Structure formats: structure tokens, C-alpha cells
N, C-alpha and C positions, 0 to 999 in steps of 0.2 A: 768411494762408491756412493751414488745418490740413492736415497730411499724415497720412493714415490708413495705418498699417503693419499688414499682414496676414502673420502667420507661417503656415507650412505647417501644415495642420490636418486633422483627420478627426473625424467623429462616429460612426465605426464601432467598436464595442467590440472591444478586442483588436488593433486595427490599429496597427502600429508602423512607422516609416520604416525603409528600408534605406539602406545607405551611399550609393547613387547618388541618393537623394532629397534629401540635405542637403550643404551646403558645410561646411568645418571651422568649428565654433563656432556654426553656425546652429541655431536651435531649431525644434522642431515640437511641436504640441500635439494630444493626443487629448482632446476636450472632451465625450465621451460620459459622462453622469452616473455610469454604472456602471463606468467605466474611465478616470477623469481621470488623465492622465499627461503629462509634459513630457520631451522627448528632445533630445539634441544629438549631433553627430558629433565624436569626439575625434581628436587628432592621429595616433593609430595606426589610423585608418580603422575604428573600431568605433562602434556606436551605443550611447549610455548613457541610461538612464532617470534623470531627475533628481528628487530630492525625493520627496514622497508616501510612501505606505505601501509597504514592501518586498513583493516578490512572495512568494506562498506557494511552498514547495518542492514539487517533483513529481519523477517518475522521470527527467525530462530537464532540469529547471531548478533551479539552486541558489536557495535562498531561505530564508524564515523558517519554522521549525518550532515549533509551540507544544506543550509537553508537557501532557498531561492531568492533571487532579486525580486522585489515587489513589481518592477516593471515587467519581468518575465511572467509573473503570475497573471497580471492584468492582460498580457498579450496571449496567454494560454500556451506559452512555449516551454514552460518549466515542467520537467518530469521529476523534480526533486521534492523532498519533504519540506513543508512550510510550517511555521509556528502559528499559534492561534491569533496573535496580533496581526500577522500578515493576512491571514484568512479573513479576519473581521474587517480589515481596512479595504480589502478588495472583494468583498462579498457582492454577488450580483443583486440588483434591485429586485423588488417584488414585481411579479408579472402584472400586466394590465391588458386591456383590450387592444392596446396599440403597441405594446413592447414585450419582448421576451423577458423572462425573469424567473424568480423562484415562486412556486405555488405550494399550497397545502391542499390535499384532497379532503373533500367532505365525507363524513360518515353517512351511512344509510339514514340515520335519524335526522341528520342535518339536511339531507336531500329532501326528505319528507316534510320537514318543517318549512323549507324554502325561504328562510329568513337571512341566511348568511350571504353577504355581498362580496366576500373575499375569497372563500374557498372554492376549489374547482370540482367538477364532477366528471368522472370518466364516462366514456360512451356506454360501457356495460352497466354502470350504476344508473345512468339516464334511462337505458332500455328497461332495466328491472323496475325502476320507479314508474315508468310509463305503463308497462304491462300490469303491474300491481294496481295502479290507479284505474286502468280501463277494465280489468277483470272484475274489480269491485263494483264497477258501474254496469256490468252486463245484466244483472237482474232488473235494472231500471229501464232497459230497452223495451220498446213495445213488442 
């Protein structure tokens, strides 16, 4: 007579067992084709994913991070994490009157001083400066 052994299982993508679902050393399987994973309960009462492809890293999960090819960064086609050296090597140039690039906005004090040749002014800051200057000159009008 054949004995059929059925492990705890799920076909729901992303579903993983919790500590109360498994005994120590017991395995559970997620057999969804998009999320094939095998789990077990360890002696420290934690659930571990066994084998398979490591998880991708996210803001809340440690995992694998793939660095992008520098050419993909330069082409703007990479959606992957890059390291600091790659960013520095492919940083855009500073903006000029003839080329797009990186800018730094001027503070209100820098706008009023009017001496910085590198920083940019937003339309709102320009309007506020223009109004402040002209309101100050109203008493001088005949």
C-alpha cells in the first residue's frame, strides 16, 4: 500500500507560513508558478525560506541588489540600484544657458543680493523679489 504524504502548501503568490503553521523542521511549499518557494520552521521559532532565488531587496526586506551597467545608467534605461562610483561617473553636468543639467536654487537672501552667477531662481522667488522691490519704491512715486 502506498502512503501519500502531503506537505502544507499554498498556490497563493506571496503567501508564506507563520510560526504557528509549522512544527520544528516541518516544510511548507508555495507552488504558485510565479512564486515557487519552500519554507521550514527553525529551532529559534523563525520561518526560513529554503533554496530558490534570493528575494530582491526592498525598503523593508534584506535581499539581493543588482548593480546596473554604467551604459544603462547613461542611457537612462536602468531601473536598478547603482553604487556611488557609478553615480559619480555618470552624474549630469551643471546646467548652463545653453544646456540642461543640474542646478541649485538660490535662497531669498541670495536673490536680494543678486551676486551669484551660478544658482537659479524660481518664478515664485523672482515674483516675490520683484514685488518686494517695487512695493518698497511706492513711497518714492510722485
